[in-house]
N, C-alpha and C positions, 0 to 999 in steps of 0.2 A: 378495490381491495383496501382494507384499512391500513393505516400507518402503524408501524411497529417500532417501539423504542429499541435501541441497540445499546448494549453495555459498553461503557467507555472506561478505559484505564488511563489514569494520569501517571506519567512516569517522568523521570529526570532526563533520560536520553534514549534514543533509538539506535545508537551506534552499535551496541552489541548485536542487535537483530540484523543490521546491515552487514556487519563483519561476518556473522554466521552464514548469511546467504552468499556473500562474496566467496567464502571458503568453499561452500558447496558447489557453486558454479565453477570455481577454479579447478576443483578436483575432477568434475565432469569434463571440462574443456581439455584438461590434460589427458584424460582417457581417450577422448576423441582424437587428440593430437597423436597419441601413441598408436591408435588403431589405423590412422591414415598414413603413417610412415612419412616418407620424404615428400609426398604430394600434399602434405597437410597445409592448411591455411590457418594460422593461429587466431586471427581475428574472426574468421568464419567459424572456427571451432568454439570460440567464446560465445558468439551470438547463437550458435546452435545449442550450446549448453544452456544458455538463458531460456531459449524457447522451449527446450525439453522440461526444464525444472519449474518455471514460473509463468504465470500470465498476469499481465498488468492491465487492470481495467481502465477504460477511458475515463478521464476526469475533466472537470471544469472548476477553476478557482476564480472567484469573483470578489472584488472588494466593493462593498455596498454600505454606505453611511460609515459607521465606525466598527464594522465587522467584516470578516471574511466568510464567504459561503463556499462550501466545497460540495460538488455533486460527483458521485462515482457510480458508473454503470456496473452493477454486479448481478446480472441476470442469472437465475438459477441457484443463487446462494440464499440459504435461509438466514434470517436475521440472527438467530441463535448461534450460527457458525462463524459470524464475523468477529474478528478481534480488532478493535479500534483502539489505538493508543495515541495519546496527545502529550506534547511537551510545549513549552512556551514558543518554540520555534518550528516544530515539526509535527506532522501527522503520519501515522502508519496504519495501513489497512491490510489485514491478513485474513486468510481463510483457507481451509483445506476443502477443495471442491471435488466432489465425486460425480463421475458420469459413467453410467453403464448403459449398454445397449439392451433393448428389449430382447427377451429370450423366447420369443414366440415362434421360432423356427425360420424366420426370414433372414436374409443376408443383407448386411449393411453395405450399401454401395458408396455412399458419401456421408461424411459426418464432419461438421465444423465445430461440434460441441467441444468445449475445453474442460479438462479436469486437471487436478493437481493443485499446486500452491498458487493462490492468488496473493500477490504482494505488490503494494504500491505505497511509496512514501512521497510526501509533499513537504517542501520547505516553504514556510510562509514568508512573504516579503517583509513583514514586520512581526514583532512578537505578539502573541495572543495571550489572553488570560485563560489558562486551562480550566479554571473553575466556572467559566461562563459558557462552556461548550455544551451545545445541544445536538443530539444525533437522532435521526429517525430514518426508517427504511420503509419504502413503499414501491410496489411494482418493480422490483429489481434495481431501484435507485436509492443509494445512500445519500442522505442530505445532512450536512454538518454545518453549524454556524458557530463562530468563535469571535468574541469581542476582541478588538485590538487592545492590547495592554496599554494602560495609561502610564505615561512616563512621568514620574514624580521627580522634580528637581531636588537635588541634594546639596545642602550647603557644605562647603569645604572650608575648614578653618585654615588660615594662613598664619604660619608662625615666623616671626622675624628671626633672622640668623644673627 
């Protein structure tokens, strides 16, 4: 299968996206807590809410030479559906994943296919140059490379008191 380029959005922060997801999980966890009554497990409710609302793809982050390489396993996701955002410190990968069962009259006995919101954030160990980022997608694997930002020394003037 040929590689496909993926659209990349440069942004200042991913905090708003993380806060929005946190609020959504919090609302669902509270619903689960209320439904379970006195036998509720708050941590279990939170984890169940996360599992219901999002799935997080497996990733690998590797530093090689003067860049970071990120691999993310996103099988069944079309490149056009991926929302990849980059800041100097973070990477955010999102997609709405749809899965439906064939309607040929058979009965589904087992299904491990995942649908819903794909959401994964990565905090880089060092700042990257967002303008250097390259992203491609092939065979269900997102491959991103980002050059480590060059730190330029700044001269500080000292004024005598």
